[in-house]
N, C-alpha and C positions, 0 to 999 in steps of 0.2 A: 519573383515570388518571395514573400516575407514569411518567416516562421517566428511566432512569438512563443518564448519559453518562460514559464513561471516556476519559481522556486517556492515550494510550500514549506515555509518555516514554521513547523508545528512542534509542540512539545508533547511527544508521545509518552504515555505512562506504561511502565513495564507491566505486562500481563493483561492490560485492559484492551483486549482486541476490539470489542464493540465501541468503546470510547475513542480509540485511535482511528477506527474506520470512520466514525462520525467526524473526527477532526480532518481526516483526509478528504471526505466528501465536501465538507465546508470549504476547505482550501480550493478544491477543484471548482466548486460553485463560484467562488470569488474570482478565480482565474478565468473562468468562462465569461464572466461579466466583463472582464478586461480583454476579451478576445484572444486568450491564449490557445495555442495549438498543442502544446506539450506542457505537462505539469510534472515536476520532479519532486519526489518526497525524500526525506532523509533515510539513511541506512536503518534498516529494521524498523521503519516507521509504523508498520502494522502491529508489531508486538512490543515496541518500546526498547530503549537501549540504556544500559546493557542487560540482556535477559538472564545472564549468568546461569544459575543452576536449572532454570527452566529448559535450557537447551539439552539437558540430560534426559528429558522425558519425551518419549515418542508421542504421547497424547498431546503434548504441546504443539508438535509439528502438524498433527491432524487438525487440531483446532485452528491453527494458523492458516492451513490450506482451506478449511471451510470458511473462515472469515474472508480470505482473499476472494473466493468464488462469490460470496455474497456481496462483497464490495464491488466486484466486477459487474454483477447484475445491476446493482444500484446505480453505478456510474454509466450504465447503458443509456440513460436518459441524456447523456452528453456524447452523442455518437461520433463526433469528429475530433474529440480530444484524446490524445495519448497520455496516459497517466502511468508513471513509473513508480512502483511501490516495492519497498524493501521488506523482506520477511525471511524467516528461516525455512529451509526446505530439506526434507529427508527423502532420498530416492535410493531404493535398493540397499538400505542400511547405511548409506553415506549421507553425511549432513553438510549442507551448504548455507552460506550467507548469500541469499539470492535476491534478484530483482525481477519483476515481471512488468511487461508493458500491457496495460489494460486498455482495450479499445472496443467500443461498441458492444459492451456487455460480455 
């Protein structure tokens, strides 16, 4: 069995969650056309790097989580592709530089 991994070399814009999600979607679409099984995006690809003072705002983490869920739903049209997406995560007051594996919505 062969597994094809695609590296999404995208230029995320700090704070442009919708634009970055669109770039990730486009990269996944391109990778699927090349029969990729896994697509890896850059660190903090959903929010842009470096987000600096945005990481001090709890609302930013909420917006990032909402954008991640919407991206997962959108990527559901590619049910067999694992997409690794970097984003900031806040859980119980602790903040993380996280990655999620999106699969099948």
